[in-house]
C-alpha positions in Angstrom: 43.6 37.7 28.3 44.8 37.8 31.9 42.9 34.8 33.4 43.8 31.2 32.6 42.0 29.9 29.6 40.1 26.6 29.7 41.3 23.5 27.8 38.9 23.8 24.8 40.1 27.3 24.2 43.8 26.4 24.7 43.4 23.8 22.1 42.6 26.5 19.5 44.6 29.5 20.7 47.6 28.0 22.5 51.0 28.5 21.0 49.8 30.7 18.1 52.6 32.9 16.7 51.4 34.5 13.5 53.8 35.6 10.8 53.8 39.2 9.5 51.1 38.1 7.0 48.6 37.7 9.8 47.3 34.3 8.7 44.3 32.8 10.5 45.5 29.2 10.4 49.0 28.5 11.6 51.6 28.6 8.9 53.6 25.5 7.9 57.3 26.3 8.0 58.3 23.4 5.8 62.0 23.9 5.8 65.0 21.9 7.0 67.3 24.9 7.7 67.3 28.6 8.2 69.5 31.5 6.9 71.4 34.1 8.9 71.7 37.9 8.3 75.5 37.6 8.6 78.3 35.4 9.9 78.2 37.0 13.3 74.6 36.0 13.7 75.4 32.4 12.6 78.2 32.2 15.2 76.0 33.6 17.9 73.3 31.1 17.1 75.6 28.2 17.5 77.1 29.5 20.8 73.7 30.3 22.2 74.3 34.1 22.4 71.7 34.8 19.7 68.2 33.4 19.6 67.6 32.3 16.1 66.3 29.1 14.4 69.2 27.0 13.3 68.0 23.7 11.9 64.6 22.0 12.1 66.0 19.0 14.0 66.7 21.5 16.7 63.7 23.7 16.4 61.1 25.0 14.0 58.3 27.6 14.4 55.5 25.1 13.5 56.8 22.5 15.9 57.3 25.1 18.6 53.6 26.1 18.3 52.6 22.5 18.8 54.9 22.1 21.8 53.6 25.3 23.4 50.0 24.2 22.9 50.6 20.8 24.4 52.4 22.2 27.4 49.6 24.7 28.0 47.1 21.9 27.8 49.0 19.5 30.0 49.9 22.1 32.6 53.6 21.4 31.9 56.5 23.8 32.0 57.9 22.5 28.7 57.4 20.0 25.9 59.4 18.4 23.1 57.7 16.8 20.1 59.0 13.6 18.5 58.4 11.7 15.3 56.3 9.0 17.0 54.9 8.0 20.3 57.5 5.3 20.7 60.2 7.8 19.9 58.8 9.8 22.9 59.0 6.9 25.2 62.5 5.9 24.0 63.8 9.4 24.4 62.3 9.9 27.8 63.9 6.7 29.1 67.3 6.7 27.4 68.0 10.4 28.0 67.8 9.9 31.8 69.0 6.4 32.5 72.6 5.2 32.9 74.3 1.8 33.2 73.7 0.5 36.7 70.3 2.2 37.1 67.2 0.4 38.1 63.7 0.8 36.5 60.4 -0.3 38.0 57.6 -0.6 35.4 54.0 -1.6 35.3 53.6 -5.1 33.7 50.6 -3.7 31.8 52.6 -1.8 29.2 52.2 -1.4 25.4 54.2 -4.2 23.7 57.0 -1.9 22.3 57.3 -0.2 25.7 57.7 -3.5 27.3 60.4 -4.5 24.8 62.4 -1.4 25.6 62.2 -2.1 29.3 62.8 -5.9 29.2 65.1 -6.2 26.2 66.8 -3.0 25.3 67.6 -1.5 28.7 69.4 -4.6 29.9 71.7 -4.4 27.0 73.0 -1.2 28.5 73.3 -2.6 32.0 70.0 -1.2 33.3 68.0 -3.4 35.7 64.2 -3.7 35.6 61.4 -5.0 37.7 57.8 -5.4 36.6 54.8 -4.8 38.9 51.2 -5.7 38.4 49.5 -2.4 37.9 46.8 -2.5 40.6 48.9 -4.1 43.3 50.0 -1.4 45.7 51.8 -4.0 47.9 53.9 -5.0 44.9 54.7 -1.3 44.2 55.8 -0.8 47.8 58.1 -3.8 47.7 59.6 -2.8 44.3 60.2 0.8 45.4 61.7 -0.1 48.7 65.1 -0.1 46.9 66.8 2.9 45.2 65.2 3.4 41.8 66.1 5.7 38.9 62.8 5.6 37.0 59.2 4.4 37.2 57.3 3.8 33.9 53.6 3.1 33.8 50.5 3.6 31.7 47.0 4.2 33.2 44.5 3.2 32.0 46.5 0.3 30.5 46.3 -1.2 27.0 44.1 -3.2 26.6 42.5 -4.1 29.9 42.1 -0.5 31.2 43.8 -1.3 34.5 44.4 1.7 36.7 47.5 2.7 38.7 47.1 5.0 41.7 49.3 7.8 40.4 49.6 9.8 43.6 50.4 6.8 45.8 53.0 5.3 43.3 54.5 8.8 42.7 55.0 9.3 46.4 56.7 5.8 46.8 58.8 6.5 43.7 60.1 9.9 44.8 61.1 8.4 48.1 63.1 5.9 46.2 64.8 8.6 44.1 62.9 7.8 40.9 61.6 9.9 38.1 58.0 9.0 37.3 57.1 8.7 33.6 53.4 8.2 32.7 52.0 7.1 29.3 48.8 9.0 29.3 47.6 8.1 25.8 44.3 6.4 26.7 43.1 9.1 29.0 44.3 12.1 27.0 45.3 15.3 28.9 41.6 16.3 28.9 40.5 13.4 31.2 43.7 13.0 33.3 46.7 15.1 34.1 49.4 13.0 35.7 51.7 15.9 36.5 49.1 17.2 38.9 48.9 13.8 40.6 52.7 13.6 41.2 54.2 12.4 37.9 57.3 14.1 36.6 57.1 13.3 32.9 54.2 12.5 30.6 54.5 10.9 27.2 52.1 10.7 24.3 51.6 9.1 21.0 50.1 12.1 19.3 49.2 9.7 16.5 46.1 8.7 18.5 43.5 11.2 19.8 45.6 14.3 19.1 45.6 13.8 15.4 42.4 11.8 15.7 41.9 11.1 12.1 44.5 8.5 11.2 46.7 10.8 9.1 50.2 11.3 10.7 52.6 10.0 13.3 53.8 12.0 16.2 54.8 12.0 19.9 55.4 14.3 22.8 57.3 14.4 26.1 56.3 16.9 28.7 57.7 17.9 32.1 59.7 20.5 34.0 61.6 22.9 31.9 65.0 22.2 33.5 64.7 18.4 32.8 63.4 19.0 29.3 66.1 21.4 28.3 69.1 20.0 30.1 68.4 16.2 30.0 66.0 15.5 27.1 66.8 18.2 24.7 70.5 17.2 24.1 69.4 13.6 23.5 66.7 14.6 21.0 69.0 17.1 19.2 71.7 14.5 18.8 69.8 11.3 18.1 67.3 13.0 15.8 63.8 11.5 16.5 62.5 14.7 14.9 58.8 15.5 14.0 58.3 16.9 10.6 56.8 20.4 10.4 54.0 19.1 8.2 53.0 16.5 10.8 53.2 19.2 13.5 50.8 21.4 11.5 48.4 18.4 11.0 48.5 17.8 14.8 47.8 21.4 15.5 44.7 21.2 13.4 43.7 17.9 15.2 44.1 19.5 18.6 41.5 22.2 17.7 38.8 19.5 17.8 40.2 17.3 20.5 37.9 18.4 23.2 34.6 17.8 21.3 35.9 14.5 19.8 36.9 13.1 23.2 33.7 14.2 24.8 31.4 12.8 22.0 33.4 9.5 21.6 33.4 9.1 25.4 29.6 9.4 25.6 29.2 6.8 22.9 31.7 4.5 24.5 29.8 4.6 27.8 26.5 3.8 26.1 28.0 0.9 24.2 29.7 -0.5 27.3 26.3 -0.6 29.0 24.7 -2.2 25.9 27.4 -4.8 25.6 27.2 -5.7 29.3 23.7 -7.1 28.9 24.5 -9.2 25.8 24.8 -13.0 26.4 28.0 -13.2 24.3 29.9 -10.9 26.6 31.5 -12.4 29.7 32.9 -9.1 31.0 33.0 -5.5 30.2 35.9 -3.2 31.1 35.2 0.5 31.1 36.5 2.9 33.8 33.3 4.8 34.5 31.2 1.7 35.0 30.6 0.8 38.6 31.6 -2.8 37.8 35.2 -1.8 36.8 37.5 -3.4 39.3 39.1 0.0 40.1 36.1 2.3 39.4 36.6 4.5 42.5 40.3 5.1 41.6 39.5 5.7 38.0 36.9 8.4 38.9 39.3 10.1 41.3 42.0 10.4 38.6 39.9 10.8 35.5 37.2 13.2 34.4 35.4 10.5 32.4 35.6 6.9 31.1 37.4 7.7 27.9 37.0 6.5 24.3 38.2 2.9 24.7 36.3 -0.1 26.0 37.3 -3.7 26.3 35.1 -6.8 26.1 35.8 -10.3 27.0 33.7 -12.4 24.6 32.5 -15.9 25.8 33.8 -18.6 23.5 37.4 -17.4 23.1 39.2 -16.7 19.8 36.6 -18.3 17.5 33.8 -16.2 19.0 36.0 -13.0 19.1 36.9 -13.6 15.4 33.3 -14.1 14.5 32.5 -10.8 16.1 35.1 -8.9 14.3 34.3 -10.5 10.9 30.6 -9.7 11.3 31.2 -6.0 11.9 30.5 -3.7 8.9 31.0 -0.2 10.4 33.6 -0.7 13.1 36.8 -1.4 11.2 39.5 -4.0 12.3 42.6 -2.0 13.0 45.2 -1.9 15.8 45.1 1.9 15.9 43.0 3.9 18.3 41.8 7.4 19.1 40.4 7.9 15.6 37.3 9.6 14.4 36.4 6.1 13.0 35.5 3.4 15.4 38.1 0.6 15.4 38.4 -2.8 16.9 41.3 -5.2 17.5 42.0 -8.7 19.0 45.0 -8.0 21.3 46.0 -11.6 21.7 46.7 -12.0 18.0 47.8 -8.4 17.3 49.1 -5.8 19.7 50.0 -8.3 22.4 50.8 -11.3 20.3 54.5 -11.3 21.1 53.8 -11.8 24.8 53.9 -15.4 26.0 50.5 -17.0 26.7 51.5 -16.9 30.4 52.2 -13.2 30.4 48.9 -12.5 28.6 47.0 -14.5 31.1 48.7 -12.6 33.9 47.4 -9.4 32.3 43.9 -10.8 31.8 44.3 -10.8 28.0 42.4 -14.0 27.2 41.6 -15.2 23.6 38.2 -13.7 24.0 39.3 -10.1 24.7 38.4 -7.5 22.2 39.4 -3.8 22.4 37.2 -1.2 20.9 38.2 2.4 20.1 35.0 4.4 19.7 34.7 7.1 17.1 32.3 9.8 16.0 29.7 7.8 14.1 26.1 8.0 15.2 25.9 6.0 18.4 22.7 4.1 17.1 24.6 3.0 14.0 27.5 1.8 16.2 25.0 0.1 18.5 23.5 -1.8 15.7 26.9 -2.9 14.3 28.2 -3.9 17.7 25.1 -6.0 18.4 25.4 -7.7 15.0 28.9 -8.6 15.9 28.0 -9.8 19.3 25.2 -11.9 17.9 27.7 -13.6 15.6 30.0 -14.2 18.5 27.1 -15.8 20.4 26.4 -18.1 17.6 30.0 -19.1 17.3 30.6 -19.4 21.0 27.5 -21.4 21.8 25.9 -18.7 24.0 22.1 -18.7 23.9 20.4 -15.6 22.4 17.2 -14.5 23.8 14.1 -15.3 21.8 
């Protein structure tokens, strides 16, 4: 096939390298090591003169297939898979940064990412500055000084704040920074940061890419030179290796990623509209809704609203807990991107380690609830969500219509 293939096709055919047996489904090379024909081949493999698999921590045919498929989907020159999403973030940062460097990061980061930036990096003499995601004036100020790296996520977890990727990337590059984007919420199907100026994209493949709550995995994507010369030595020698079995499961998950993201996104949009009219809901945050604070930017950067929506329930924590406890179909879990619909209360789970002041600055009130919409029939989800919101209204004192 000479012409470029479209994403849904790449998700099935990208990176396929069949063994001599001609299997339809990719083989699992569940091996830690590889053997050599002779001592000369072994020597050449270690010196780099011979191309041959050496050790699964360094490379494996099943993991290679996953990396090639993700690179094709993302429009990246190269990819390295990792054991988890946080291993991907950690490797992308630590492989590049040195003592004395400076990092500018969005304040709206996943809790573990924020810990790396604010707690781990300073231990190695790396300075950081946090910026409110939507505030371009703050980005300009922060990037008016030399900077080694910018780290951000857009849309953010859990408030779905957007960062203007093209504008921030231009400022970052002028400051000498490498731009790293956590693109988990959007997925590569709805947003491709590399095309908007980012240098590196990181994923928790545990989320939408697996999509069925089975395995952990992560990925780092970018230019081939940076991947091979900067990231690869770090990954080889520190060992955040993805297992071949998990790589195979993720390959199977990718085959249905396009239809899952599309279907879940349709349902999420409908449920966001439904929730907006309920008396128990003070605010709805969903990127494709016109009332999203950064709707225009979201629709310039993304091809859809995505599978996540966030509600602020009137009545605070008691009303939010009443809602979660009344749900029967939507399960309470801090995971996301699953075929099952999931819900969490960020203030007491994913963002509980932030101070109350920091949560308030991000808009994470005690009434905020994050929903990850799955593949159930949308009418069943609607009924379950309304039952939960009715319970929240009763707890929070809102008046239900007669």
